[in-house]
C-alpha positions as CSV (number, residue, x, y, z in Angstrom):
1,M,0.0,0.0,0.1
2,S,1.3,3.5,-0.9
3,P,1.2,6.2,1.8
4,Q,-1.6,8.8,1.8
5,L,-0.1,11.6,-0.3
6,P,-0.7,15.2,0.5
7,L,-2.7,16.9,-2.0
8,Y,0.2,19.1,-3.3
9,I,2.3,16.1,-4.1
10,E,-0.6,14.4,-6.0
11,I,-0.9,17.7,-8.0
12,D,2.9,17.7,-8.7
13,L,2.8,14.2,-9.9
14,A,-0.2,14.8,-12.1
15,L,1.5,17.9,-13.7
16,L,4.7,15.9,-14.3
17,L,2.6,13.1,-16.0
18,M,0.7,15.5,-18.1
19,S,3.8,17.5,-19.1
20,T,5.7,14.4,-20.0
21,L,2.8,13.2,-22.1
22,L,2.5,16.6,-23.7
23,C,6.2,16.4,-24.8
24,V,5.6,12.9,-26.1
25,F,2.4,13.9,-28.0
26,T,4.1,17.0,-29.4
27,W,7.1,15.0,-30.6
28,V,5.1,12.0,-32.0
29,A,2.5,14.2,-33.7
30,G,5.2,16.4,-35.4
31,L,7.0,13.2,-36.3
32,C,3.9,11.8,-38.1
33,V,3.2,15.0,-39.9
34,S,6.7,15.9,-40.9
35,P,6.8,13.7,-44.0
36,F,3.8,15.5,-45.4
37,K,5.0,19.0,-44.7
38,R,7.0,21.1,-47.2
39,T,9.2,23.1,-45.0
40,K,12.7,24.3,-45.3
41,E,15.3,23.4,-42.7
42,L,15.0,26.0,-40.0
43,N,18.9,26.0,-39.2
44,L,18.4,23.1,-37.1
45,P,21.2,21.0,-35.7
46,P,20.9,17.4,-36.5
47,V,19.5,15.4,-33.7
48,T,22.2,12.7,-33.3
49,L,24.0,11.3,-30.3
50,Y,27.4,12.7,-31.2
51,S,29.2,14.4,-34.1
52,S,29.4,12.4,-37.3
53,S,27.0,9.8,-35.9
54,S,26.1,7.2,-38.5
55,F,23.1,6.0,-36.4
56,P,19.8,5.8,-38.2
57,I,17.1,8.2,-37.2
58,W,15.1,5.6,-35.2
59,V,18.0,5.3,-32.7
60,D,17.6,9.0,-32.0
61,Q,13.9,8.6,-31.7
62,L,14.3,5.7,-29.2
63,Y,16.8,7.8,-27.1
64,T,14.5,10.8,-27.0
65,M,11.7,8.4,-25.5
66,A,14.2,7.0,-23.0
67,F,15.3,10.5,-22.2
68,L,11.7,11.7,-21.4
69,A,10.9,8.4,-19.4
70,F,14.2,8.9,-17.5
71,F,13.4,12.4,-16.3
72,A,9.7,11.7,-15.6
73,W,10.6,8.6,-13.5
74,Q,13.5,10.2,-11.6
75,S,11.4,13.3,-10.4
76,G,8.3,11.3,-9.8
77,Y,9.8,8.4,-7.9
78,A,11.7,10.6,-5.4
79,H,8.7,12.9,-4.9
80,F,6.1,10.1,-4.3
81,F,8.2,8.1,-1.8
82,S,9.0,11.3,0.2
83,A,5.1,11.5,0.9
84,G,5.6,15.0,2.2
85,E,8.3,14.2,4.8
86,K,11.0,16.8,5.4
87,A,14.2,16.4,3.5
88,S,17.3,15.7,5.6
89,P,20.9,16.7,4.8
90,E,21.7,13.1,3.9
91,N,18.9,13.2,1.3
92,V,20.1,16.5,-0.1
93,E,23.7,15.1,-0.5
94,Y,22.3,12.1,-2.3
95,G,20.3,14.3,-4.6
96,V,23.5,16.4,-5.4
97,S,25.2,13.0,-6.1
98,M,22.4,12.1,-8.5
99,V,23.0,15.5,-10.4
100,L,26.7,14.6,-10.6
101,N,25.9,11.2,-12.1
102,N,23.5,12.8,-14.5
103,L,26.5,14.8,-16.0
104,L,27.2,11.6,-18.0
105,I,24.0,12.4,-19.9
106,Y,24.2,16.1,-20.0
107,V,27.9,16.8,-20.9
108,P,27.9,15.0,-24.2
109,M,24.8,17.0,-25.4
110,L,26.8,20.2,-24.6
111,L,29.8,19.1,-26.5
112,R,27.6,17.8,-29.4
113,Y,25.8,21.1,-29.9
114,A,28.9,23.2,-29.4
115,L,30.7,21.5,-32.2
116,L,27.9,21.6,-34.9
117,P,29.5,22.9,-38.1
118,R,26.2,24.1,-39.8
119,W,24.5,25.7,-36.7
120,E,24.6,29.2,-38.1
121,K,24.7,31.8,-35.5
122,P,24.0,35.5,-35.9
123,Q,26.5,38.1,-35.0
124,F,26.2,38.8,-31.3
125,S,28.2,41.6,-29.6
126,F,28.9,41.5,-25.8
127,G,26.6,44.5,-25.2
128,K,23.8,42.7,-26.9
129,A,24.5,39.6,-24.7
130,V,24.4,41.7,-21.5
131,L,21.1,43.2,-22.6
132,T,19.6,39.9,-23.4
133,I,20.6,38.4,-19.9
134,L,19.3,41.5,-18.0
135,G,16.1,41.4,-20.1
136,A,15.4,37.9,-19.5
137,L,16.1,38.1,-15.7
138,F,13.8,41.1,-15.6
139,S,10.8,39.3,-17.3
140,I,11.2,36.3,-15.0
141,Y,11.3,38.3,-11.8
142,M,8.5,40.5,-13.0
143,V,6.2,37.4,-13.5
144,T,7.2,36.0,-10.1
145,G,6.6,39.4,-8.4
146,I,3.1,39.7,-10.1
147,L,2.1,36.2,-8.9
148,E,3.4,37.0,-5.3
149,L,1.5,40.3,-5.1
150,S,-1.7,38.7,-6.5
151,G,-1.8,36.4,-3.5
152,L,-1.8,33.3,-5.8
153,F,1.0,31.6,-4.0
154,R,-0.5,32.1,-0.6
155,A,-4.0,30.8,-1.7
156,L,-2.4,27.8,-3.4
157,A,-0.4,27.0,-0.3
158,E,-3.5,27.1,1.9
159,K,-5.6,24.9,-0.3
160,T,-3.1,22.2,-1.1
161,G,-0.7,22.3,1.9
162,A,2.3,23.0,-0.4
163,P,5.3,24.4,1.7
164,Q,6.1,28.0,0.7
165,M,9.8,27.2,1.0
166,Q,11.2,24.0,-0.3
167,D,12.9,21.7,2.3
168,V,16.2,22.0,0.4
169,L,16.1,25.8,0.9
170,E,15.6,25.4,4.6
171,I,18.5,23.1,4.7
172,L,20.6,25.7,2.7
173,R,19.8,28.2,5.5
174,H,20.3,26.1,8.6
175,G,22.4,23.1,7.4
176,D,26.1,22.6,8.1
177,T,28.9,24.1,6.2
178,H,29.6,20.9,4.0
179,T,25.9,20.6,3.1
180,R,25.7,24.2,2.2
181,I,28.7,24.1,0.0
182,C,27.3,21.1,-1.9
183,L,24.0,22.7,-2.4
184,I,25.6,26.0,-3.5
185,I,27.9,24.4,-6.0
186,S,25.0,22.2,-7.4
187,A,22.6,25.1,-7.7
188,V,24.8,27.8,-9.1
189,I,27.2,25.7,-11.2
190,I,26.1,22.2,-11.9
191,A,22.2,22.5,-12.3
192,P,22.3,25.5,-14.8
193,I,24.8,23.6,-17.1
194,C,22.9,20.3,-16.8
195,E,19.4,21.6,-17.2
196,E,20.1,23.9,-20.1
197,C,21.9,21.1,-22.0
198,C,19.0,18.9,-21.3
199,F,16.1,21.0,-21.8
200,R,17.3,23.6,-24.3
201,G,20.2,22.0,-26.0
202,F,18.5,18.6,-26.5
203,L,14.9,18.3,-25.9
204,Y,13.9,21.7,-27.3
205,N,15.7,20.9,-30.5
206,V,14.2,17.5,-30.9
207,L,10.7,18.8,-30.5
208,K,11.4,21.8,-32.7
209,R,12.7,19.7,-35.6
210,Y,9.4,18.0,-35.9
211,S,6.7,20.4,-34.3
212,G,8.1,23.9,-34.6
213,V,9.4,26.6,-32.4
214,F,6.2,27.5,-30.4
215,A,5.1,23.9,-29.7
216,A,8.7,23.0,-28.6
217,T,8.9,26.0,-26.4
218,V,5.6,25.4,-24.7
219,A,6.0,21.6,-24.2
220,S,9.8,21.7,-23.0
221,G,9.2,24.6,-20.8
222,L,6.3,22.8,-18.9
223,L,8.3,19.6,-18.5
224,F,11.3,21.7,-17.2
225,S,8.9,23.2,-14.6
226,A,7.3,19.9,-13.7
227,V,10.4,17.9,-13.1
228,H,11.2,20.4,-10.1
229,T,8.1,19.0,-8.5
230,A,7.5,22.3,-6.6
231,L,3.8,23.2,-7.0
232,L,4.1,26.8,-5.9
233,Q,6.9,27.5,-8.3
234,F,5.3,25.6,-11.3
235,I,4.2,28.8,-13.2
236,P,7.3,30.9,-12.5
237,L,9.5,28.0,-13.6
238,A,7.5,27.4,-16.7
239,V,7.9,31.0,-17.6
240,F,11.5,30.6,-16.9
241,G,11.8,27.6,-19.3
242,W,9.9,29.5,-22.0
243,V,12.1,32.6,-21.7
244,M,15.2,30.4,-21.9
245,C,13.8,28.7,-25.0
246,I,13.2,32.2,-26.6
247,V,16.7,33.3,-25.7
248,Y,18.3,30.2,-27.0
249,E,16.4,30.4,-30.3
250,Q,17.3,34.0,-30.8
251,T,20.9,33.8,-29.9
252,R,21.6,30.2,-30.9
253,R,24.2,30.2,-28.1
254,L,23.6,27.8,-25.3
255,W,26.1,29.6,-23.0
256,I,23.7,32.6,-22.8
257,P,20.7,30.7,-21.2
258,I,23.3,28.9,-19.0
259,T,24.6,32.3,-17.8
260,I,21.1,33.5,-17.0
261,H,20.3,30.4,-15.2
262,M,23.5,30.5,-13.1
263,I,22.7,34.3,-12.3
264,F,19.1,33.6,-11.4
265,N,20.1,30.6,-9.1
266,A,22.9,32.7,-7.6
267,I,20.5,35.4,-6.7
268,S,18.0,33.0,-5.3
269,T,20.5,31.3,-3.2
270,A,21.8,34.6,-1.8
271,V,18.4,35.7,-0.9
272,V,17.8,32.5,1.0
273,L,21.2,32.8,2.9
274,L,21.0,36.4,3.6
275,V,17.4,37.7,3.8
276,P,15.3,36.7,6.7
277,L,12.4,35.2,5.0
278,P,9.4,33.6,6.9
279,V,9.6,29.7,6.6
């Protein structure tokens, strides 16, 4: 018998399942329609496992399905069996080690897309890069601020029992030095690189190839949010994922969304450590 799950965990798992199915539907529907569409190549990198890959296309399709299943299972499994219990420093360290292990999946994607010879990139000055980063951060924080001021977070927390601060943030604030260092390195350096390689570098490009920019942006952004299994942050994280897709599409440089992600997580971490917020 499974434990009685709190309402917010049930909603998190439902959002995760629906977002995963949406990505699968977007990908499969685009895959089925693509032979009948007469469209020019949209400057897309080839979706292959590594440079000069000779694998047939069905291998890449199988890898995409396994990729989606892996992230859905990894997020859902941990959230289901936590059953609303408070996280411990030991669990956090285990989670950090899982992120490090996942580098085996992410890093080849980063190298793969960094070495694409026909991925044409527009000219992009340093000043434009800075403005893009600042604009993206402003739009993300503006949406979060509007949702906070509207009272949506508080109302949702009251109705579902969702914690207003994630357990990992409480441990970041009150944990020992070793745990804090592990969390900071994971949040500010490892997670941005991993997640951007995963969701923008790989999944977005797969969906975009068959279903177009809009569908790929919506579906991959929702899954990016859902795998965090944080109900109160679902909308802000979805907006974050959409903004990162737009930035990546416009700049065609993966390091820019990675930089934005790092700055965002660094600011969030600093707020948790330095600002006395109610828990």
